[in-house]
mmCIF file of the N, C-alpha and C atoms, coordinates in Angstrom:
data_MODEL
# 
_entry.id   MODEL 
# 
loop_
_atom_site.group_PDB 
_atom_site.id 
_atom_site.type_symbol 
_atom_site.label_atom_id 
_atom_site.label_alt_id 
_atom_site.label_comp_id 
_atom_site.label_asym_id 
_atom_site.label_entity_id 
_atom_site.label_seq_id 
_atom_site.pdbx_PDB_ins_code 
_atom_site.Cartn_x 
_atom_site.Cartn_y 
_atom_site.Cartn_z 
_atom_site.occupancy 
_atom_site.B_iso_or_equiv 
_atom_site.pdbx_formal_charge 
_atom_site.auth_seq_id 
_atom_site.auth_comp_id 
_atom_site.auth_asym_id 
_atom_site.auth_atom_id 
_atom_site.pdbx_PDB_model_num 
ATOM 1   N N  . MET A 1 1  ? 44.656  25.375  0.335   1.00 0.00 ? 1  MET A N  1 
ATOM 2   C CA . MET A 1 1  ? 43.948  24.178  -0.078  1.00 0.00 ? 1  MET A CA 1 
ATOM 3   C C  . MET A 1 1  ? 43.644  23.294  1.126   1.00 0.00 ? 1  MET A C  1 
ATOM 4   N N  . LYS A 1 2  ? 44.586  23.223  2.039   1.00 0.00 ? 2  LYS A N  1 
ATOM 5   C CA . LYS A 1 2  ? 44.397  22.424  3.240   1.00 0.00 ? 2  LYS A CA 1 
ATOM 6   C C  . LYS A 1 2  ? 43.233  22.954  4.070   1.00 0.00 ? 2  LYS A C  1 
ATOM 7   N N  . ASN A 1 3  ? 43.137  24.261  4.176   1.00 0.00 ? 3  ASN A N  1 
ATOM 8   C CA . ASN A 1 3  ? 42.043  24.886  4.934   1.00 0.00 ? 3  ASN A CA 1 
ATOM 9   C C  . ASN A 1 3  ? 40.694  24.639  4.263   1.00 0.00 ? 3  ASN A C  1 
ATOM 10  N N  . LEU A 1 4  ? 40.671  24.634  2.960   1.00 0.00 ? 4  LEU A N  1 
ATOM 11  C CA . LEU A 1 4  ? 39.430  24.392  2.219   1.00 0.00 ? 4  LEU A CA 1 
ATOM 12  C C  . LEU A 1 4  ? 38.898  22.982  2.512   1.00 0.00 ? 4  LEU A C  1 
ATOM 13  N N  . ILE A 1 5  ? 39.768  22.010  2.513   1.00 0.00 ? 5  ILE A N  1 
ATOM 14  C CA . ILE A 1 5  ? 39.359  20.630  2.790   1.00 0.00 ? 5  ILE A CA 1 
ATOM 15  C C  . ILE A 1 5  ? 38.881  20.494  4.231   1.00 0.00 ? 5  ILE A C  1 
ATOM 16  N N  . LYS A 1 6  ? 39.594  21.107  5.163   1.00 0.00 ? 6  LYS A N  1 
ATOM 17  C CA . LYS A 1 6  ? 39.185  21.053  6.575   1.00 0.00 ? 6  LYS A CA 1 
ATOM 18  C C  . LYS A 1 6  ? 37.825  21.707  6.754   1.00 0.00 ? 6  LYS A C  1 
ATOM 19  N N  . THR A 1 7  ? 37.627  22.847  6.128   1.00 0.00 ? 7  THR A N  1 
ATOM 20  C CA . THR A 1 7  ? 36.348  23.547  6.232   1.00 0.00 ? 7  THR A CA 1 
ATOM 21  C C  . THR A 1 7  ? 35.224  22.699  5.628   1.00 0.00 ? 7  THR A C  1 
ATOM 22  N N  . PHE A 1 8  ? 35.503  22.056  4.491   1.00 0.00 ? 8  PHE A N  1 
ATOM 23  C CA . PHE A 1 8  ? 34.500  21.222  3.833   1.00 0.00 ? 8  PHE A CA 1 
ATOM 24  C C  . PHE A 1 8  ? 34.116  20.030  4.701   1.00 0.00 ? 8  PHE A C  1 
ATOM 25  N N  . LEU A 1 9  ? 35.098  19.400  5.336   1.00 0.00 ? 9  LEU A N  1 
ATOM 26  C CA . LEU A 1 9  ? 34.822  18.241  6.175   1.00 0.00 ? 9  LEU A CA 1 
ATOM 27  C C  . LEU A 1 9  ? 34.076  18.609  7.449   1.00 0.00 ? 9  LEU A C  1 
ATOM 28  N N  . LYS A 1 10 ? 34.291  19.789  7.966   1.00 0.00 ? 10 LYS A N  1 
ATOM 29  C CA . LYS A 1 10 ? 33.610  20.219  9.198   1.00 0.00 ? 10 LYS A CA 1 
ATOM 30  C C  . LYS A 1 10 ? 32.218  20.774  8.936   1.00 0.00 ? 10 LYS A C  1 
ATOM 31  N N  . ASP A 1 11 ? 31.948  21.171  7.704   1.00 0.00 ? 11 ASP A N  1 
ATOM 32  C CA . ASP A 1 11 ? 30.659  21.777  7.367   1.00 0.00 ? 11 ASP A CA 1 
ATOM 33  C C  . ASP A 1 11 ? 29.561  20.719  7.413   1.00 0.00 ? 11 ASP A C  1 
ATOM 34  N N  . GLU A 1 12 ? 28.535  20.918  8.225   1.00 0.00 ? 12 GLU A N  1 
ATOM 35  C CA . GLU A 1 12 ? 27.425  19.972  8.348   1.00 0.00 ? 12 GLU A CA 1 
ATOM 36  C C  . GLU A 1 12 ? 26.099  20.570  7.883   1.00 0.00 ? 12 GLU A C  1 
ATOM 37  N N  . ALA A 1 13 ? 26.129  21.666  7.175   1.00 0.00 ? 13 ALA A N  1 
ATOM 38  C CA . ALA A 1 13 ? 24.909  22.353  6.757   1.00 0.00 ? 13 ALA A CA 1 
ATOM 39  C C  . ALA A 1 13 ? 24.071  21.512  5.805   1.00 0.00 ? 13 ALA A C  1 
ATOM 40  N N  . GLY A 1 14 ? 24.695  20.761  4.926   1.00 0.00 ? 14 GLY A N  1 
ATOM 41  C CA . GLY A 1 14 ? 23.953  19.967  3.955   1.00 0.00 ? 14 GLY A CA 1 
ATOM 42  C C  . GLY A 1 14 ? 23.526  18.605  4.475   1.00 0.00 ? 14 GLY A C  1 
ATOM 43  N N  . ALA A 1 15 ? 23.930  18.267  5.661   1.00 0.00 ? 15 ALA A N  1 
ATOM 44  C CA . ALA A 1 15 ? 23.626  16.935  6.185   1.00 0.00 ? 15 ALA A CA 1 
ATOM 45  C C  . ALA A 1 15 ? 22.130  16.751  6.409   1.00 0.00 ? 15 ALA A C  1 
ATOM 46  N N  . SER A 1 16 ? 21.452  17.770  6.852   1.00 0.00 ? 16 SER A N  1 
ATOM 47  C CA . SER A 1 16 ? 20.029  17.603  7.132   1.00 0.00 ? 16 SER A CA 1 
ATOM 48  C C  . SER A 1 16 ? 19.234  17.336  5.852   1.00 0.00 ? 16 SER A C  1 
ATOM 49  N N  . ALA A 1 17 ? 19.575  17.984  4.764   1.00 0.00 ? 17 ALA A N  1 
ATOM 50  C CA . ALA A 1 17 ? 18.881  17.744  3.501   1.00 0.00 ? 17 ALA A CA 1 
ATOM 51  C C  . ALA A 1 17 ? 19.121  16.314  3.022   1.00 0.00 ? 17 ALA A C  1 
ATOM 52  N N  . ALA A 1 18 ? 20.345  15.840  3.167   1.00 0.00 ? 18 ALA A N  1 
ATOM 53  C CA . ALA A 1 18 ? 20.657  14.474  2.762   1.00 0.00 ? 18 ALA A CA 1 
ATOM 54  C C  . ALA A 1 18 ? 19.913  13.467  3.638   1.00 0.00 ? 18 ALA A C  1 
ATOM 55  N N  . GLU A 1 19 ? 19.806  13.753  4.909   1.00 0.00 ? 19 GLU A N  1 
ATOM 56  C CA . GLU A 1 19 ? 19.080  12.865  5.815   1.00 0.00 ? 19 GLU A CA 1 
ATOM 57  C C  . GLU A 1 19 ? 17.599  12.817  5.463   1.00 0.00 ? 19 GLU A C  1 
ATOM 58  N N  . TYR A 1 20 ? 17.021  13.960  5.168   1.00 0.00 ? 20 TYR A N  1 
ATOM 59  C CA . TYR A 1 20 ? 15.610  13.991  4.762   1.00 0.00 ? 20 TYR A CA 1 
ATOM 60  C C  . TYR A 1 20 ? 15.402  13.201  3.474   1.00 0.00 ? 20 TYR A C  1 
ATOM 61  N N  . ALA A 1 21 ? 16.319  13.341  2.537   1.00 0.00 ? 21 ALA A N  1 
ATOM 62  C CA . ALA A 1 21 ? 16.206  12.605  1.274   1.00 0.00 ? 21 ALA A CA 1 
ATOM 63  C C  . ALA A 1 21 ? 16.285  11.102  1.527   1.00 0.00 ? 21 ALA A C  1 
ATOM 64  N N  . LEU A 1 22 ? 17.163  10.688  2.428   1.00 0.00 ? 22 LEU A N  1 
ATOM 65  C CA . LEU A 1 22 ? 17.286  9.268   2.755   1.00 0.00 ? 22 LEU A CA 1 
ATOM 66  C C  . LEU A 1 22 ? 16.015  8.749   3.429   1.00 0.00 ? 22 LEU A C  1 
ATOM 67  N N  . ILE A 1 23 ? 15.460  9.532   4.333   1.00 0.00 ? 23 ILE A N  1 
ATOM 68  C CA . ILE A 1 23 ? 14.212  9.139   4.999   1.00 0.00 ? 23 ILE A CA 1 
ATOM 69  C C  . ILE A 1 23 ? 13.084  9.008   3.977   1.00 0.00 ? 23 ILE A C  1 
ATOM 70  N N  . LEU A 1 24 ? 12.979  9.967   3.072   1.00 0.00 ? 24 LEU A N  1 
ATOM 71  C CA . LEU A 1 24 ? 11.938  9.906   2.038   1.00 0.00 ? 24 LEU A CA 1 
ATOM 72  C C  . LEU A 1 24 ? 12.116  8.688   1.141   1.00 0.00 ? 24 LEU A C  1 
ATOM 73  N N  . ALA A 1 25 ? 13.355  8.360   0.826   1.00 0.00 ? 25 ALA A N  1 
ATOM 74  C CA . ALA A 1 25 ? 13.611  7.187   -0.009  1.00 0.00 ? 25 ALA A CA 1 
ATOM 75  C C  . ALA A 1 25 ? 13.190  5.905   0.705   1.00 0.00 ? 25 ALA A C  1 
ATOM 76  N N  . VAL A 1 26 ? 13.516  5.792   1.983   1.00 0.00 ? 26 VAL A N  1 
ATOM 77  C CA . VAL A 1 26 ? 13.155  4.595   2.745   1.00 0.00 ? 26 VAL A CA 1 
ATOM 78  C C  . VAL A 1 26 ? 11.638  4.482   2.882   1.00 0.00 ? 26 VAL A C  1 
ATOM 79  N N  . VAL A 1 27 ? 10.974  5.590   3.163   1.00 0.00 ? 27 VAL A N  1 
ATOM 80  C CA . VAL A 1 27 ? 9.511   5.579   3.283   1.00 0.00 ? 27 VAL A CA 1 
ATOM 81  C C  . VAL A 1 27 ? 8.874   5.228   1.937   1.00 0.00 ? 27 VAL A C  1 
ATOM 82  N N  . GLY A 1 28 ? 9.416   5.754   0.872   1.00 0.00 ? 28 GLY A N  1 
ATOM 83  C CA . GLY A 1 28 ? 8.891   5.442   -0.461  1.00 0.00 ? 28 GLY A CA 1 
ATOM 84  C C  . GLY A 1 28 ? 9.023   3.973   -0.800  1.00 0.00 ? 28 GLY A C  1 
ATOM 85  N N  . VAL A 1 29 ? 10.160  3.387   -0.471  1.00 0.00 ? 29 VAL A N  1 
ATOM 86  C CA . VAL A 1 29 ? 10.359  1.961   -0.723  1.00 0.00 ? 29 VAL A CA 1 
ATOM 87  C C  . VAL A 1 29 ? 9.401   1.136   0.137   1.00 0.00 ? 29 VAL A C  1 
ATOM 88  N N  . ALA A 1 30 ? 9.194   1.549   1.388   1.00 0.00 ? 30 ALA A N  1 
ATOM 89  C CA . ALA A 1 30 ? 8.270   0.821   2.267   1.00 0.00 ? 30 ALA A CA 1 
ATOM 90  C C  . ALA A 1 30 ? 6.844   0.880   1.736   1.00 0.00 ? 30 ALA A C  1 
ATOM 91  N N  . ILE A 1 31 ? 6.414   2.038   1.279   1.00 0.00 ? 31 ILE A N  1 
ATOM 92  C CA . ILE A 1 31 ? 5.064   2.177   0.726   1.00 0.00 ? 31 ILE A CA 1 
ATOM 93  C C  . ILE A 1 31 ? 4.934   1.341   -0.548  1.00 0.00 ? 31 ILE A C  1 
ATOM 94  N N  . GLY A 1 32 ? 5.934   1.376   -1.391  1.00 0.00 ? 32 GLY A N  1 
ATOM 95  C CA . GLY A 1 32 ? 5.902   0.575   -2.610  1.00 0.00 ? 32 GLY A CA 1 
ATOM 96  C C  . GLY A 1 32 ? 5.848   -0.916  -2.306  1.00 0.00 ? 32 GLY A C  1 
ATOM 97  N N  . GLY A 1 33 ? 6.643   -1.355  -1.340  1.00 0.00 ? 33 GLY A N  1 
ATOM 98  C CA . GLY A 1 33 ? 6.631   -2.763  -0.952  1.00 0.00 ? 33 GLY A CA 1 
ATOM 99  C C  . GLY A 1 33 ? 5.294   -3.192  -0.390  1.00 0.00 ? 33 GLY A C  1 
ATOM 100 N N  . ALA A 1 34 ? 4.706   -2.336  0.436   1.00 0.00 ? 34 ALA A N  1 
ATOM 101 C CA . ALA A 1 34 ? 3.390   -2.649  1.004   1.00 0.00 ? 34 ALA A CA 1 
ATOM 102 C C  . ALA A 1 34 ? 2.330   -2.716  -0.093  1.00 0.00 ? 34 ALA A C  1 
ATOM 103 N N  . ALA A 1 35 ? 2.406   -1.812  -1.042  1.00 0.00 ? 35 ALA A N  1 
ATOM 104 C CA . ALA A 1 35 ? 1.430   -1.817  -2.142  1.00 0.00 ? 35 ALA A CA 1 
ATOM 105 C C  . ALA A 1 35 ? 1.557   -3.092  -2.976  1.00 0.00 ? 35 ALA A C  1 
ATOM 106 N N  . LEU A 1 36 ? 2.791   -3.509  -3.227  1.00 0.00 ? 36 LEU A N  1 
ATOM 107 C CA . LEU A 1 36 ? 2.987   -4.741  -3.988  1.00 0.00 ? 36 LEU A CA 1 
ATOM 108 C C  . LEU A 1 36 ? 2.512   -5.963  -3.208  1.00 0.00 ? 36 LEU A C  1 
ATOM 109 N N  . ALA A 1 37 ? 2.796   -5.972  -1.909  1.00 0.00 ? 37 ALA A N  1 
ATOM 110 C CA . ALA A 1 37 ? 2.414   -7.115  -1.086  1.00 0.00 ? 37 ALA A CA 1 
ATOM 111 C C  . ALA A 1 37 ? 0.900   -7.214  -0.922  1.00 0.00 ? 37 ALA A C  1 
ATOM 112 N N  . LEU A 1 38 ? 0.238   -6.089  -0.783  1.00 0.00 ? 38 LEU A N  1 
ATOM 113 C CA . LEU A 1 38 ? -1.198  -6.087  -0.539  1.00 0.00 ? 38 LEU A CA 1 
ATOM 114 C C  . LEU A 1 38 ? -2.032  -6.032  -1.813  1.00 0.00 ? 38 LEU A C  1 
ATOM 115 N N  . GLY A 1 39 ? -1.421  -5.694  -2.919  1.00 0.00 ? 39 GLY A N  1 
ATOM 116 C CA . GLY A 1 39 ? -2.161  -5.523  -4.163  1.00 0.00 ? 39 GLY A CA 1 
ATOM 117 C C  . GLY A 1 39 ? -2.949  -6.744  -4.574  1.00 0.00 ? 39 GLY A C  1 
ATOM 118 N N  . ASP A 1 40 ? -2.304  -7.905  -4.574  1.00 0.00 ? 40 ASP A N  1 
ATOM 119 C CA . ASP A 1 40 ? -2.984  -9.133  -4.976  1.00 0.00 ? 40 ASP A CA 1 
ATOM 120 C C  . ASP A 1 40 ? -4.069  -9.519  -3.981  1.00 0.00 ? 40 ASP A C  1 
ATOM 121 N N  . VAL A 1 41 ? -3.806  -9.333  -2.705  1.00 0.00 ? 41 VAL A N  1 
ATOM 122 C CA . VAL A 1 41 ? -4.785  -9.692  -1.677  1.00 0.00 ? 41 VAL A CA 1 
ATOM 123 C C  . VAL A 1 41 ? -6.037  -8.827  -1.812  1.00 0.00 ? 41 VAL A C  1 
ATOM 124 N N  . VAL A 1 42 ? -5.839  -7.543  -1.990  1.00 0.00 ? 42 VAL A N  1 
ATOM 125 C CA . VAL A 1 42 ? -6.972  -6.630  -2.139  1.00 0.00 ? 42 VAL A CA 1 
ATOM 126 C C  . VAL A 1 42 ? -7.730  -6.943  -3.424  1.00 0.00 ? 42 VAL A C  1 
ATOM 127 N N  . GLY A 1 43 ? -7.022  -7.202  -4.508  1.00 0.00 ? 43 GLY A N  1 
ATOM 128 C CA . GLY A 1 43 ? -7.668  -7.547  -5.774  1.00 0.00 ? 43 GLY A CA 1 
ATOM 129 C C  . GLY A 1 43 ? -8.497  -8.816  -5.664  1.00 0.00 ? 43 GLY A C  1 
ATOM 130 N N  . ASP A 1 44 ? -7.944  -9.817  -4.981  1.00 0.00 ? 44 ASP A N  1 
ATOM 131 C CA . ASP A 1 44 ? -8.689  -11.072 -4.799  1.00 0.00 ? 44 ASP A CA 1 
ATOM 132 C C  . ASP A 1 44 ? -9.935  -10.852 -3.940  1.00 0.00 ? 44 ASP A C  1 
ATOM 133 N N  . ALA A 1 45 ? -9.824  -10.048 -2.901  1.00 0.00 ? 45 ALA A N  1 
ATOM 134 C CA . ALA A 1 45 ? -10.973 -9.780  -2.038  1.00 0.00 ? 45 ALA A CA 1 
ATOM 135 C C  . ALA A 1 45 ? -12.080 -9.067  -2.810  1.00 0.00 ? 45 ALA A C  1 
ATOM 136 N N  . ILE A 1 46 ? -11.699 -8.122  -3.646  1.00 0.00 ? 46 ILE A N  1 
ATOM 137 C CA . ILE A 1 46 ? -12.695 -7.398  -4.442  1.00 0.00 ? 46 ILE A CA 1 
ATOM 138 C C  . ILE A 1 46 ? -13.347 -8.342  -5.456  1.00 0.00 ? 46 ILE A C  1 
ATOM 139 N N  . ALA A 1 47 ? -12.550 -9.208  -6.066  1.00 0.00 ? 47 ALA A N  1 
ATOM 140 C CA . ALA A 1 47 ? -13.109 -10.171 -7.024  1.00 0.00 ? 47 ALA A CA 1 
ATOM 141 C C  . ALA A 1 47 ? -14.071 -11.127 -6.327  1.00 0.00 ? 47 ALA A C  1 
ATOM 142 N N  . ASP A 1 48 ? -13.718 -11.584 -5.125  1.00 0.00 ? 48 ASP A N  1 
ATOM 143 C CA . ASP A 1 48 ? -14.620 -12.464 -4.370  1.00 0.00 ? 48 ASP A CA 1 
ATOM 144 C C  . ASP A 1 48 ? -15.921 -11.748 -4.016  1.00 0.00 ? 48 ASP A C  1 
ATOM 145 N N  . ALA A 1 49 ? -15.819 -10.491 -3.625  1.00 0.00 ? 49 ALA A N  1 
ATOM 146 C CA . ALA A 1 49 ? -17.020 -9.725  -3.292  1.00 0.00 ? 49 ALA A CA 1 
ATOM 147 C C  . ALA A 1 49 ? -17.903 -9.549  -4.523  1.00 0.00 ? 49 ALA A C  1 
ATOM 148 N N  . ALA A 1 50 ? -17.284 -9.276  -5.658  1.00 0.00 ? 50 ALA A N  1 
ATOM 149 C CA . ALA A 1 50 ? -18.058 -9.120  -6.895  1.00 0.00 ? 50 ALA A CA 1 
ATOM 150 C C  . ALA A 1 50 ? -18.763 -10.417 -7.268  1.00 0.00 ? 50 ALA A C  1 
ATOM 151 N N  . THR A 1 51 ? -18.082 -11.535 -7.077  1.00 0.00 ? 51 THR A N  1 
ATOM 152 C CA . THR A 1 51 ? -18.693 -12.833 -7.356  1.00 0.00 ? 51 THR A CA 1 
ATOM 153 C C  . THR A 1 51 ? -19.880 -13.077 -6.435  1.00 0.00 ? 51 THR A C  1 
ATOM 154 N N  . ASP A 1 52 ? -19.716 -12.757 -5.159  1.00 0.00 ? 52 ASP A N  1 
ATOM 155 C CA . ASP A 1 52 ? -20.821 -12.928 -4.207  1.00 0.00 ? 52 ASP A CA 1 
ATOM 156 C C  . ASP A 1 52 ? -22.013 -12.053 -4.585  1.00 0.00 ? 52 ASP A C  1 
ATOM 157 N N  . VAL A 1 53 ? -21.752 -10.826 -4.973  1.00 0.00 ? 53 VAL A N  1 
ATOM 158 C CA . VAL A 1 53 ? -22.843 -9.923  -5.364  1.00 0.00 ? 53 VAL A CA 1 
ATOM 159 C C  . VAL A 1 53 ? -23.542 -10.473 -6.599  1.00 0.00 ? 53 VAL A C  1 
ATOM 160 N N  . ASN A 1 54 ? -22.774 -10.935 -7.573  1.00 0.00 ? 54 ASN A N  1 
ATOM 161 C CA . ASN A 1 54 ? -23.381 -11.491 -8.784  1.00 0.00 ? 54 ASN A CA 1 
ATOM 162 C C  . ASN A 1 54 ? -24.193 -12.744 -8.476  1.00 0.00 ? 54 ASN A C  1 
ATOM 163 N N  . ASN A 1 55 ? -23.693 -13.598 -7.584  1.00 0.00 ? 55 ASN A N  1 
ATOM 164 C CA . ASN A 1 55 ? -24.425 -14.815 -7.230  1.00 0.00 ? 55 ASN A CA 1 
ATOM 165 C C  . ASN A 1 55 ? -25.712 -14.505 -6.481  1.00 0.00 ? 55 ASN A C  1 
ATOM 166 N N  . CYS A 1 56 ? -25.706 -13.492 -5.671  1.00 0.00 ? 56 CYS A N  1 
ATOM 167 C CA . CYS A 1 56 ? -26.858 -13.200 -4.812  1.00 0.00 ? 56 CYS A CA 1 
ATOM 168 C C  . CYS A 1 56 ? -27.884 -12.277 -5.460  1.00 0.00 ? 56 CYS A C  1 
ATOM 169 N N  . THR A 1 57 ? -27.563 -11.668 -6.562  1.00 0.00 ? 57 THR A N  1 
ATOM 170 C CA . THR A 1 57 ? -28.520 -10.757 -7.204  1.00 0.00 ? 57 THR A CA 1 
ATOM 171 C C  . THR A 1 57 ? -29.000 -11.275 -8.547  1.00 0.00 ? 57 THR A C  1 
ATOM 172 N N  . GLY A 1 58 ? -28.601 -12.487 -8.901  1.00 0.00 ? 58 GLY A N  1 
ATOM 173 C CA . GLY A 1 58 ? -29.033 -13.062 -10.170 1.00 0.00 ? 58 GLY A CA 1 
ATOM 174 C C  . GLY A 1 58 ? -30.467 -13.552 -10.088 1.00 0.00 ? 58 GLY A C  1 
ATOM 175 N N  . ALA A 1 59 ? -30.909 -14.240 -11.154 1.00 0.00 ? 59 ALA A N  1 
ATOM 176 C CA . ALA A 1 59 ? -32.275 -14.764 -11.217 1.00 0.00 ? 59 ALA A CA 1 
ATOM 177 C C  . ALA A 1 59 ? -32.514 -15.809 -10.137 1.00 0.00 ? 59 ALA A C  1 
ATOM 178 N N  . THR A 1 60 ? -31.499 -16.605 -9.860  1.00 0.00 ? 60 THR A N  1 
ATOM 179 C CA . THR A 1 60 ? -31.622 -17.584 -8.783  1.00 0.00 ? 60 THR A CA 1 
ATOM 180 C C  . THR A 1 60 ? -30.551 -17.287 -7.746  1.00 0.00 ? 60 THR A C  1 
ATOM 181 N N  . THR A 1 61 ? -30.890 -17.493 -6.506  1.00 0.00 ? 61 THR A N  1 
ATOM 182 C CA . THR A 1 61 ? -29.927 -17.215 -5.436  1.00 0.00 ? 61 THR A CA 1 
ATOM 183 C C  . THR A 1 61 ? -29.478 -18.504 -4.762  1.00 0.00 ? 61 THR A C  1 
ATOM 184 N N  . THR A 1 62 ? -29.531 -19.605 -5.520  1.00 0.00 ? 62 THR A N  1 
ATOM 185 C CA . THR A 1 62 ? -29.136 -20.882 -4.930  1.00 0.00 ? 62 THR A CA 1 
ATOM 186 C C  . THR A 1 62 ? -27.639 -20.941 -4.671  1.00 0.00 ? 62 THR A C  1 
ATOM 187 N N  . ASN A 1 63 ? -26.865 -20.173 -5.413  1.00 0.00 ? 63 ASN A N  1 
ATOM 188 C CA . ASN A 1 63 ? -25.421 -20.147 -5.222  1.00 0.00 ? 63 ASN A CA 1 
ATOM 189 C C  . ASN A 1 63 ? -24.982 -18.981 -4.346  1.00 0.00 ? 63 ASN A C  1 
ATOM 190 N N  . CYS A 1 64 ? -25.926 -18.398 -3.635  1.00 0.00 ? 64 CYS A N  1 
ATOM 191 C CA . CYS A 1 64 ? -25.614 -17.218 -2.830  1.00 0.00 ? 64 CYS A CA 1 
ATOM 192 C C  . CYS A 1 64 ? -24.651 -17.600 -1.698  1.00 0.00 ? 64 CYS A C  1 
ATOM 193 N N  . THR A 1 65 ? -23.510 -16.923 -1.656  1.00 0.00 ? 65 THR A N  1 
ATOM 194 C CA . THR A 1 65 ? -22.515 -17.190 -0.618  1.00 0.00 ? 65 THR A CA 1 
ATOM 195 C C  . THR A 1 65 ? -22.293 -15.939 0.220   1.00 0.00 ? 65 THR A C  1 
ATOM 196 N N  . ALA A 1 66 ? -23.366 -15.209 0.444   1.00 0.00 ? 66 ALA A N  1 
ATOM 197 C CA . ALA A 1 66 ? -23.254 -13.978 1.217   1.00 0.00 ? 66 ALA A CA 1 
ATOM 198 C C  . ALA A 1 66 ? -22.879 -14.300 2.655   1.00 0.00 ? 66 ALA A C  1 
ATOM 199 N N  . HIS A 1 67 ? -22.404 -13.316 3.339   1.00 0.00 ? 67 HIS A N  1 
ATOM 200 C CA . HIS A 1 67 ? -22.030 -13.462 4.746   1.00 0.00 ? 67 HIS A CA 1 
ATOM 201 C C  . HIS A 1 67 ? -23.243 -13.934 5.538   1.00 0.00 ? 67 HIS A C  1 
ATOM 202 N N  . PRO A 1 68 ? -23.033 -14.830 6.507   1.00 0.00 ? 68 PRO A N  1 
ATOM 203 C CA . PRO A 1 68 ? -24.168 -15.371 7.276   1.00 0.00 ? 68 PRO A CA 1 
ATOM 204 C C  . PRO A 1 68 ? -25.000 -14.294 7.980   1.00 0.00 ? 68 PRO A C  1 
ATOM 205 N N  . ASN A 1 69 ? -24.415 -13.178 8.309   1.00 0.00 ? 69 ASN A N  1 
ATOM 206 C CA . ASN A 1 69 ? -25.153 -12.117 9.000   1.00 0.00 ? 69 ASN A CA 1 
ATOM 207 C C  . ASN A 1 69 ? -25.787 -11.111 8.035   1.00 0.00 ? 69 ASN A C  1 
ATOM 208 N N  . ALA A 1 70 ? -25.628 -11.352 6.737   1.00 0.00 ? 70 ALA A N  1 
ATOM 209 C CA . ALA A 1 70 ? -26.205 -10.424 5.767   1.00 0.00 ? 70 ALA A CA 1 
ATOM 210 C C  . ALA A 1 70 ? -27.713 -10.566 5.742   1.00 0.00 ? 70 ALA A C  1 
ATOM 211 N N  . PRO A 1 71 ? -28.425 -9.494  5.418   1.00 0.00 ? 71 PRO A N  1 
ATOM 212 C CA . PRO A 1 71 ? -29.896 -9.583  5.356   1.00 0.00 ? 71 PRO A CA 1 
ATOM 213 C C  . PRO A 1 71 ? -30.332 -10.524 4.234   1.00 0.00 ? 71 PRO A C  1 
ATOM 214 N N  . ALA A 1 72 ? -31.452 -11.157 4.431   1.00 0.00 ? 72 ALA A N  1 
ATOM 215 C CA . ALA A 1 72 ? -31.984 -12.107 3.446   1.00 0.00 ? 72 ALA A CA 1 
ATOM 216 C C  . ALA A 1 72 ? -32.420 -11.377 2.197   1.00 0.00 ? 72 ALA A C  1 
ATOM 217 N N  . ILE A 1 73 ? -32.235 -12.054 1.058   1.00 0.00 ? 73 ILE A N  1 
ATOM 218 C CA . ILE A 1 73 ? -32.668 -11.496 -0.225  1.00 0.00 ? 73 ILE A CA 1 
ATOM 219 C C  . ILE A 1 73 ? -34.015 -12.105 -0.553  1.00 0.00 ? 73 ILE A C  1 
ATOM 220 N N  . ASP A 1 74 ? -35.007 -11.259 -0.786  1.00 0.00 ? 74 ASP A N  1 
ATOM 221 C CA . ASP A 1 74 ? -36.357 -11.752 -1.116  1.00 0.00 ? 74 ASP A CA 1 
ATOM 222 C C  . ASP A 1 74 ? -36.530 -11.920 -2.598  1.00 0.00 ? 74 ASP A C  1 
# 
């Protein structure tokens, strides 16, 4: 029994799989955190762009807030 415990403690064959699993978990949490942090910002930017497109392509373009370098709408 003593030899079995010593052999088990010295065995490092499974360590690499555990390390890979830990790395994948950390990367997954980082990606999830980034998605949560950027989700609202990206959503707001898309909503602002949609509003600008709607303002600039309507019947009147008096509320057009397009980028100053954008081509003129005739």
